[in-house]
C-alpha positions as CSV (number, residue, x, y, z in Angstrom):
1,M,-10.3,11.9,-12.7
2,A,-7.0,10.1,-13.5
3,Q,-7.1,6.4,-14.1
4,E,-6.1,4.1,-11.3
5,N,-2.8,3.1,-12.9
6,K,-1.6,6.7,-12.6
7,S,-0.6,8.4,-9.4
8,Y,-3.2,10.9,-8.2
9,I,-1.5,13.3,-5.8
10,P,-4.0,14.8,-3.3
11,G,-3.5,18.6,-3.1
12,K,-1.5,18.7,-6.4
13,T,-4.0,17.8,-9.0
14,G,-4.4,19.6,-12.3
15,S,-7.8,18.0,-12.8
16,S,-10.5,20.2,-14.4
17,N,-13.0,18.5,-12.1
18,R,-11.9,20.0,-8.8
19,N,-15.1,18.8,-7.0
20,V,-14.2,15.2,-7.8
21,A,-10.6,15.8,-6.9
22,F,-11.7,17.2,-3.5
23,R,-13.8,14.2,-2.8
24,V,-11.1,11.8,-3.7
25,A,-8.6,13.6,-1.5
26,E,-11.1,13.5,1.4
27,A,-11.5,9.8,0.9
28,Y,-7.7,9.3,1.2
29,K,-7.8,11.4,4.4
30,M,-10.6,9.3,5.8
31,I,-8.5,6.1,5.2
32,R,-5.5,7.9,6.7
33,T,-7.5,8.7,9.9
34,N,-8.6,5.0,10.2
35,L,-5.0,3.8,9.7
36,L,-3.6,6.2,12.2
37,F,-6.1,5.0,14.8
38,T,-5.2,1.4,14.0
39,L,-1.5,2.0,14.3
40,A,-1.6,4.1,17.4
41,N,-0.7,1.2,19.7
42,A,1.1,-1.0,17.2
43,K,4.6,-2.1,18.0
44,S,5.6,-1.7,14.4
45,K,4.9,1.2,12.0
46,V,5.5,-0.9,8.9
47,V,2.4,-1.4,6.8
48,I,2.1,-4.0,4.0
49,F,-0.2,-3.2,1.1
50,S,-1.4,-6.1,-1.0
51,S,-4.4,-7.4,-3.0
52,A,-5.9,-10.7,-4.1
53,E,-5.2,-10.2,-7.7
54,P,-3.4,-7.7,-10.1
55,S,-5.0,-4.4,-11.1
56,A,-7.0,-3.9,-7.9
57,G,-5.3,-0.5,-7.4
58,K,-3.0,-1.3,-4.5
59,S,0.0,0.5,-5.8
60,T,-1.9,3.7,-6.4
61,L,-3.5,3.5,-3.0
62,C,-0.2,2.8,-1.3
63,S,1.6,5.7,-2.9
64,N,-1.2,8.2,-2.3
65,L,-1.7,7.2,1.3
66,A,2.0,7.6,1.8
67,I,1.6,11.2,0.4
68,V,-1.3,12.1,2.6
69,M,0.4,10.6,5.6
70,A,3.5,12.8,4.9
71,Q,1.2,15.8,4.7
72,T,0.5,15.4,8.5
73,G,4.2,16.2,9.1
74,A,5.2,12.6,9.6
75,K,8.4,11.3,8.0
76,V,7.4,8.5,5.7
77,L,9.3,5.9,3.7
78,L,7.6,4.2,0.7
79,I,9.3,0.9,-0.3
80,D,8.4,-0.7,-3.6
81,A,8.7,-4.3,-2.5
82,D,7.0,-5.6,-5.7
83,M,10.2,-6.7,-7.3
84,R,8.3,-8.6,-9.9
85,K,6.2,-5.9,-11.4
86,P,7.3,-2.6,-9.8
87,V,5.4,0.7,-10.6
88,Q,6.3,3.2,-7.9
89,H,9.3,4.5,-9.8
90,R,6.9,5.4,-12.6
91,N,4.4,7.0,-10.2
92,F,7.1,9.4,-9.0
93,R,9.1,9.6,-12.2
94,V,12.4,8.3,-10.8
95,S,14.8,5.6,-11.9
96,K,14.5,2.1,-10.4
97,S,18.0,1.0,-11.3
98,L,19.1,1.5,-7.7
99,G,16.7,0.2,-5.2
100,L,15.7,-2.5,-2.8
101,S,17.0,-5.5,-4.7
102,K,20.5,-3.9,-4.9
103,I,20.5,-3.3,-1.1
104,L,19.4,-6.9,-0.4
105,G,21.9,-8.2,-2.8
106,N,24.7,-6.3,-1.0
107,L,25.5,-4.3,-4.1
108,N,24.5,-0.8,-2.9
109,T,23.7,0.9,0.4
110,F,20.4,2.4,1.5
111,E,21.8,5.9,1.2
112,E,22.8,5.3,-2.4
113,C,19.3,3.9,-3.3
114,V,16.8,6.0,-1.5
115,V,15.2,9.0,-3.3
116,R,14.7,11.8,-0.8
117,N,11.6,14.0,-0.7
118,V,9.8,12.8,-3.8
119,V,7.1,15.0,-2.1
120,P,7.8,16.9,1.1
121,G,8.2,14.4,4.0
122,L,8.2,11.3,1.8
123,D,11.2,9.3,0.7
124,L,11.0,6.5,-1.9
125,L,13.0,3.3,-2.1
126,P,12.4,1.9,-5.6
127,S,12.4,-1.8,-6.3
128,G,15.8,-1.9,-8.0
129,S,16.4,-4.3,-10.9
130,I,14.2,-7.4,-11.0
131,P,16.0,-10.3,-9.2
132,P,15.5,-14.0,-9.8
133,N,14.6,-14.7,-6.2
134,P,12.3,-11.9,-4.7
135,S,10.7,-14.0,-2.0
136,E,14.1,-15.2,-0.7
137,L,15.4,-11.6,-0.6
138,L,12.4,-10.3,1.2
139,G,12.6,-13.0,3.8
140,S,16.3,-12.5,4.4
141,D,18.1,-11.2,7.5
142,K,19.2,-8.2,5.4
143,M,15.6,-7.2,4.8
144,K,14.8,-7.5,8.6
145,S,17.9,-5.3,9.3
146,L,16.8,-2.7,6.7
147,L,13.4,-2.4,8.3
148,D,14.8,-2.3,11.8
149,K,17.0,0.6,10.9
150,A,14.3,2.4,8.9
151,E,12.0,2.3,11.9
152,E,14.6,4.3,13.8
153,V,14.4,7.1,11.3
154,Y,10.9,7.1,9.9
155,D,7.5,7.5,11.6
156,Y,5.8,5.2,9.0
157,I,7.0,2.7,6.4
158,F,4.6,1.7,3.6
159,M,5.5,-1.3,1.5
160,D,3.9,-2.0,-1.8
161,S,3.9,-5.8,-2.3
162,P,2.7,-8.2,-5.0
163,P,-0.8,-9.7,-5.0
164,L,-1.3,-12.4,-2.3
165,A,-3.1,-14.9,-4.5
166,V,-0.3,-14.8,-7.0
167,V,2.9,-15.0,-4.9
168,A,3.8,-15.3,-1.2
169,D,6.0,-12.1,-1.0
170,A,3.5,-10.2,1.2
171,L,3.2,-13.2,3.6
172,V,7.0,-13.2,3.9
173,L,7.0,-9.6,4.9
174,A,3.9,-9.6,7.1
175,P,5.5,-10.9,10.3
176,Q,7.9,-7.9,10.2
177,S,5.0,-5.4,10.1
178,A,2.1,-4.1,12.0
179,G,-0.1,-5.9,9.5
180,V,-1.5,-6.0,6.0
181,V,-3.9,-3.6,4.2
182,L,-5.8,-5.6,1.6
183,V,-7.1,-3.8,-1.5
184,A,-10.1,-5.1,-3.5
185,R,-11.7,-3.7,-6.6
186,Q,-15.5,-3.4,-6.7
187,K,-17.0,-5.9,-9.2
188,Q,-13.5,-7.5,-9.9
189,T,-12.2,-9.1,-6.7
190,T,-14.4,-12.0,-5.6
191,Y,-15.3,-12.6,-2.0
192,D,-13.7,-16.1,-2.1
193,E,-10.4,-14.6,-3.2
194,L,-10.5,-11.9,-0.5
195,E,-11.4,-14.4,2.2
196,E,-8.6,-16.7,1.1
197,C,-6.1,-13.9,1.4
198,I,-7.4,-13.0,4.8
199,E,-7.1,-16.6,6.0
200,S,-3.6,-16.7,4.6
201,V,-2.5,-13.7,6.6
202,K,-4.2,-15.1,9.8
203,R,-2.5,-18.5,9.4
204,I,0.9,-16.9,9.9
205,D,-0.4,-15.0,12.9
206,A,-0.1,-11.6,11.1
207,A,-2.8,-8.9,11.3
208,V,-5.2,-7.7,8.6
209,L,-5.4,-4.0,9.4
210,G,-8.2,-3.4,7.0
211,V,-9.8,-3.7,3.6
212,V,-10.0,-0.9,1.1
213,V,-12.5,-1.3,-1.8
214,T,-11.6,0.7,-4.9
215,D,-13.9,1.9,-7.7
216,V,-16.8,2.3,-5.3
217,H,-19.5,4.7,-6.6
218,A,-22.7,6.0,-5.1
219,T,-24.8,4.3,-7.7
220,S,-23.4,0.9,-6.8
221,A,-22.9,1.1,-3.1
222,G,-25.8,1.9,-0.7
223,Y,-23.5,2.8,2.1
224,M,-21.7,5.6,0.1
225,R,-23.2,9.1,0.3
226,Y,-20.8,10.6,-2.2
227,D,-19.0,9.5,-5.3
228,S,-15.7,8.3,-3.9
229,K,-13.1,6.0,-5.5
230,Y,-12.1,4.5,-2.1
231,Y,-13.8,3.1,0.9
232,Y,-12.1,1.8,4.0
233,R,-13.3,-0.5,6.8
234,S,-11.3,-2.4,9.4
235,Y,-11.5,-6.1,9.0
236,N,-13.7,-6.6,12.1
237,Y,-16.5,-5.0,10.1
238,E,-16.8,-8.4,8.5
239,Y,-16.3,-7.1,4.9
240,G,-17.1,-10.3,3.1
241,R,-20.6,-10.9,4.5
242,R,-21.6,-7.3,4.8
243,A,-20.5,-6.2,1.4
244,K,-21.9,-9.2,-0.5
245,S,-25.4,-7.6,-0.5
246,D,-24.1,-4.6,-2.3
247,D,-23.4,-6.4,-5.6
């Protein structure tokens, strides 16, 4: 299977291990189902993806969930809101020279920056050039206006944001969204780090939609019955206490 820093596209893999590819695609669909149920009655269809620390797999998860969401027939917009260390332009092999930072800086329009149909049903707004003030741009009235207009056009908007424990960008965006999906890597993310991120989101009265644990394998997790790279539970499953016994 492809490494986590590369974009695995469900349904379009060239992997020789098709059995593994099938199980990974099914894991994404399981997360999609949970997310659809969670968002069913939400006032906003904007979802923020973040993690406690770098290299947890949030960007790959975000892009692949956007792909499988588009496969339902929904119109999806993926925004690379990590204007510090963007990767989505590489995942989809497009330029990031025009993107979010250019729109928020009043240099270009949305129509000039969005990349249409990077896969069927999915549009991508790259990060744009790296600005000196990402948090201020994300918290601006221009950002709020962009999301308001995007929600008139798209069924779902997924935003890839920087790690919560590193910078506050995800917290700036969270009040404008349905909530935050936190990504944790098995045997890397600590429970203290994850709980601190959850408390940070709750302190601003935003919602934690769920926690996705990456790099989970049958040999290291008793609750998994197949070798999957991803496992999802909503936050009210009390991830921190329940999962602690699995390490």
